[in-house]
C-alpha positions in Angstrom: 230.6 34.1 123.1 229.3 33.6 126.6 228.3 36.5 128.9 230.9 35.8 131.5 233.8 37.9 132.8 237.1 36.3 131.9 238.8 37.4 135.1 236.1 37.2 137.9 233.7 34.6 136.4 230.8 37.0 137.0 227.8 35.9 134.8 224.1 36.6 134.3 221.8 36.6 137.4 218.1 36.2 137.5 215.4 38.1 139.4 212.1 39.7 139.0 210.7 42.8 137.3 208.3 44.2 139.9 205.6 46.6 138.6 203.8 49.3 140.6 200.9 46.8 141.0 203.5 44.3 142.5 203.2 42.0 139.5 206.4 39.9 139.2 207.9 38.7 135.9 211.2 36.9 135.6 214.2 38.8 134.1 218.0 38.5 133.7 220.6 40.9 135.1 223.5 40.8 132.6 227.1 41.8 133.7 228.5 45.0 132.2 231.1 43.4 129.9 233.7 45.3 127.9 236.3 44.3 125.4 239.6 45.7 126.6 243.3 45.3 125.9 245.4 45.2 129.1 249.2 45.6 129.1 251.2 42.8 130.7 254.5 44.2 132.1 256.1 40.8 132.4 255.2 39.7 128.9 255.7 43.1 127.3 252.5 42.9 125.2 248.8 43.6 125.3 246.2 41.0 126.2 242.7 41.2 124.8 240.0 40.2 127.3 236.3 40.5 127.8 235.8 41.6 131.4 233.3 43.4 133.6 233.6 47.0 134.5 234.0 46.0 138.2 236.9 43.7 137.2 238.6 46.5 135.2 238.5 48.7 138.3 239.9 45.9 140.4 242.8 45.4 138.0 243.5 49.1 138.2 243.3 49.0 142.0 245.7 46.1 142.4 248.3 47.7 140.1 247.9 46.0 136.7 247.1 42.7 135.1 250.1 40.8 136.3 249.4 41.6 140.0 245.7 40.8 139.5 246.4 37.4 138.0 248.9 36.5 140.7 246.1 36.8 143.3 243.3 35.4 141.2 241.8 31.9 141.8 242.3 29.5 138.9 238.7 28.4 139.2 237.4 31.9 138.4 239.6 32.5 135.3 238.7 31.6 131.8 240.9 29.3 129.7 242.5 32.3 128.0 243.2 34.2 131.2 244.6 31.0 132.8 247.0 30.6 129.9 248.2 34.2 130.3 248.6 33.7 134.1 250.9 30.6 133.5 252.9 32.5 130.9 253.5 35.4 133.4 254.4 33.0 136.2 257.0 31.3 133.9 258.6 34.6 132.9 258.7 35.8 136.6 260.0 32.5 138.0 263.5 32.8 139.4 266.1 31.3 137.1 
């Protein structure tokens, strides 16, 4: 399983550990990923995703998973999240 947020695409970054003596060694900054189940109102079921804590706050701020996915760019979403977005769009499409 990759260390990448399924909703925002946030992944590991690199930088330096800097000691008091100003010695620099390379390190990785990993995203704060959590396994969560988010409720989709349109589909009426829970969706399991691995997302960053920042993405979880953003989903809450935008008013839920359905509204977040409606605004999200397809290039940032994982294959699983993109599939859910298309399912929600199909259900919400006017008949």
